N, C-alpha and C positions, 0 to 999 in steps of 0.2 A: 504495500500500499504506501503511496505517494507520505511525503514527510509532514505531519502539521501542522501549523503555524500555534503555537500554546501561546506567546505574549506580544502583545502588539500594540505600540505606541505610536503617537502620533495623529494631528487635525487630518489628515487625509483619510485616515482610519476609523473616524468615526460616523458610525452606522445604525446611528439612532432614530435616523430619518428614514434610513432607505427600508425597501420592501428587502424580502429574500430574493436574492440573484438566482436562486436553485431553489424548486420544492416540489422533493420528492412527494407521490400523493399515498396518506394514509394506508397502508394495507388492512386486510380483512383483520378486525379484533385485536388490532394494533395498540400501545399502549400509546401514550400520550410521550412520555418520555422517550419512547424507544424511539416513535418518529420525529422528535427534536435532535436525538443523538443523529442519526438518520441525514436529516437535514444537516447539519455539523460538521460531518464528514464528508459530506459530498461539493461543501466549499472549501473542505481541507484544512479545516479548521477544529481543535479542540471542543470538546464541547461548553467547558466553562469560558474558553474564551469568547466564544459562538455569541454566547447570553449576553456577553459585555460587551461587545462590541453591536447586537443588534437591539436588544433590551437593557438598554442602561441601567433602566425601573430598579432590576432586577440584579442590578450587580452583587456580584460573591456573595448574593442570597438563593439564588435562583433554584439550587442545588442542595440548600442547609435541609429542604423538609422533602416530606411524599409528596412530589410534584404532582404525581397521579391522582391525589386524591385533595389536595390544598389549592389546585391551579382555580382560581377566582375567574368572576368575570370581566374584569377590570383586563386582565393575563388572558385569556380568550379573545379577547376582540382584539389587543392588540397583534396577535397574533392571529388573527384572522385577517387583518389588515397588511401585516409582513406577508403574507403568504399567498392570500389570495382566496382561499377556503374560508368556507363558511362559517359562522361560528357555533352553529349546531354540530357540523359535522365533527369540528375540535371536542364538542361537547362530550360527543360518541365518545373519545379514544381516552376519558378520564374513567377512576374507578365512582367520582361522582354520578355520571350517570345511571347507577344501582341504586340510586335510589327514591323509594318505593316501589321498588322490588325485589332489595334480598333486607332492607331493612327499613324504615319508614324515616331514616334522617341518617346523612352521612357529611361526617366532618371531619375536617381535616386537622382540628387542634386535639384529637381524642383518638384512643383504640377504636376499630369498628368490626361488627361483628363481621366473621367470616371473611375478611379481607388481612394477609399475612401483613405483619406488620417489618418495616424495613429497620428500625431505629435508626440512630445514627451516631455518630462520633465525629465532628465536625463535618463534613464533605462526604465521609466516608457510610455507608451505609453496614451496619456489621449484623445483623439479624437474616436471616436467608427466608427473607418475607416473597424472593422473588426466582421463582423456578422457571422451567426450562424444559423443554422436549430435544437434545443433541440431535434427533431424525430429523422433525422439522426443520431446523435451523439448517441442519446440513443439504435437506432439499430446499428453504428456500433460496429465488434466484437471488432478493437481497433477505438475507437476518433480520428479520426484527421480534420483539416480545411480544405475546399475547396479553389481552388484557384480562382474559380466565385462567391465567397461570397466577394471578395478584389472590387467587380464592384460596380458601383453606380445602374447600372438597374437592380442589382441579387436584389430585395426586397421582394420575394418570393421565397418560397423553391415548385419546380414542382410536383414533387414527392409526397408531403403532401398538398399540396394546402393552406400552411398557409402563414403567413408575419415571414420573416428572425427577427430575434434579434440582437442589435449592443451595449448591457450593460448587466449587472445582473439586474435582477428585483427585488435581495433584495436590494444592494446597491447602484444601480447605476453607476458602475466603468466598463471603459471601458475591452475586451477581452483583457489581457497582458496571450498568452495561457504558457511563457517561463518564467515565475516565478511562482515559485509555493511558497505556504505558508508555511513560517521556524515555525508556530506554529502545525501544521498538515499538513505533506507532503503530498501532492496530482495531479493527474494527469492532464494531458491537459485540461480535461472536467468542472474544478474548476476552481472560482472567486478569484482569486490570492487575492484580498482583504480582505471579508469575509467567502469565503470558501463553499460558495455554489454550487450547484451539476449543472450546465448550464444545464443536460441530465435532468430534474424535470422541467426546466420552463413551464410555460404554452405556446400552441401553439395557437395561433389567427386566425383561418379557416378565408378561400379568398368564399366567396358567392360563391355558384355556377351560372355558365353562365360570369362570370365578364372577361373582355376582355384584361385585364392588364395580365392574365399567360400565355394569348396564345402572347402577347407584348414580353414578358421576352423570348420564344422559340423563337420566329423568330428574336431575339434580337441576340441568343447565336447563333443561324445557321448562322447569317449573321458573328456572328467573328469566327465561325469554316471555314467555307467554304473560308474567304478569300474575299466574293464577291457577293454585294449586287447585283438583278439582279430586275428591274421594268420593267413596262410596254415599251417594245421598245430599249431594251439594259440590259448591265450590267457594274459595275462602281465597282473597288477595295474598300472594306470593310470600308479603313481608311478614304476614303474620302466620305463614307456615313456618319458615324461618326462623322467626320467634319462639314457635315451640321447637324448633329443630336446637337452636341453642337450647333452650331449657334441657332436653333430652342430652344432650353432647353431656353437659355440666354432672346431671343425677346418675348417670350411668361410668361414666368415665372414671371422672375423680372421686363417685363415693363407690365405684368397684363392684356396681349390679349390673355382672357380664351373663349373669348364668342362661346360660341359650343364645345369647347374641351371635355368636359364631358358627354356628352348628352346620350352615348351610353354607359359609361361606369356604372353597377349597385351599385359598391362599392361608386363611388362617393358621396351616398346616407349617407355613413356611415364616412366617413373622412372629416376633416375641411380641406379644402384647403386656407390654409392664406395668400397666398404670401409673405413671411415672408421679410422683409428689413435688408438685412447685410453688414457688414462693405465690404467683399469681395461677390462677385457675381460672387459663384461659386456651381457648381451641386455639389460636396460633401458635403456643408452646409444645403441641403434641406434637411429636416424632412425623413426619411424613407417611410411612407406612402405619404407623397406627392411627394416623387418620382415615385412609385407603381401607383398615379393616370397620374403623369405629362408624363411617357413613356405609358404608356396605349394609352393616348390620341393625343401624335405626333406619335407613329409608326400606330395609323388607318389612321393617315393624311397621312403619307408620304407610307404605301401599299395603298392608292387609289390616288396615283398620274395618271397624273396630275388635274384631277378636284376637287378632294376630298380637296385638299393643296390653292388649288385655289379661291375658293369657300370660305374657315376658312381666309386666307389672304387679302382677299375682305370683309369680315364683319367685321375683322377688323383691317382694315386699312391699312394692311402692304405695304409700298413702298419697292421700289427694291433695295434701300440702306439699310434698316431696313436687309434683309435677309443676306445679304452680311457682315453684317459689323464686322470688326476684325478677316476673314477669307482672309488666307493669300493664296488660293488657294479656287478656284471657280470652281466645277466639270461642265463637260459640259452637265449634262443631267440634271443640277440645274441651270445652266446660262441658259437654257429654259426657266425656269419657272419665273425667276427674270426679264427678258428682258421682259416677256409676262406682268407687271408692270409698265407697263410705264405712264407717267402723264393721258393719256387720260381715265386709268380705272378709276380715279374718277370724278364725275361729280359735274364741282363744277359752282355756279349759277352767274350770271351777277352779284347779288348784295353782292355775297362775292368778287367779283374782285375792286367794285366802293366802295366796305368798305376798301380793302386794300390800293388802291391812296386814302381813304382820310389820313388814317393815316400814308401815307409814307408823304403825304404832311404837317401833322401837324409836323413829327417829323423832316421835311428838307430833307427827303432823296432823292433822286432823281428818278423819274416816270420813272421809263422802265419794259418793261415784266418780265426781269430778275430778280428784283427786288422782281418785286410781286408774280412773281412765287414760290422764298428763301420764303417770306413771307407767304405762304398758305401751303407751301409743295408739293404742287404739281401742276405740270403745265396746266393750264386752255387751251381751245381750242381757241387761240390767232386768228385763221385762220377765226373767224366767221364777221361776218360782223359786230356784235353790238358789241364784245370784242373791234373790229377795233378802231371804234369808240371812244370809252373812251380814247386812247393813242395818237387822234388825237386834242385835246381838248390843 
């Protein structure tokens, strides 16, 4: 590749009022950052220098944030003027365009559900939030990064039936597509740290018959249409993803996975450790474990309501467990959680007696409310035997 310009000074290089000399067409499902990097390279300019030249209002700050999420109206209007492309087209390259589909609101200032965080140390992104398929990059006439690759449930390539990568295999660095190597000018598909060609990475194939690939396809369909169709009706996609998010936390971080992987052939090849982390965030779950997790959860939700009810019963979920931290509960989901009334669990007479003994020992008032609170479920107090216990 020709040598890139890194530092350009002087009045004649003031491009603040100029349009882009070259403006490559955004490719299918391309990320905004990927398009800007490709635009910089066709100008034979380092992406950071290119932004400083053509977008002086964002000088030295453009790459400090996750531009695919944080790009605001002012920036997109400027890029539209510079490139000649419409505001709507450039907006569609951002992750913000998933607003109302993936979640009700997407903000550039905080973490967003199902969007892998890039993290940052100065202008270097340290989290492994940008994924890629080496075979896709290899086949591309002009390699570029897809918008869907930033999603937590994008763990495999549907076209090549292989796992995505989230780091350089040679040095382990996160992908920083906008940082070209100073020692060896490189393109978008090279590791910024060691110069390895990401297109030459080995691709790990998914076992034939794995449900996880179908699960990813199904999640893409729900995201693109904005609607989740289930037995008995329809619901907006962002409400579906809110429920899915709640299930991820309850199943993965609470370790309630009995029967979750029975259908998945890849479960034999992946160590599902359910790692404990300081922040119980979906994005922190390792890629392959995310693959298994979404495979299991999509199968449960697609088997609404019977399969889901059976799973929750086996793993002893209560209605409150299924709705914890949810800001709003969709009606279709409420029908499931309401069915998890306390009579769903069979509490023995002996368990109630032991609970009463414990309360007396701790000098806590013995009543039905305290017994139910201690057991975590509500026994059938209407039975004659149960009633006798509270008469003593």
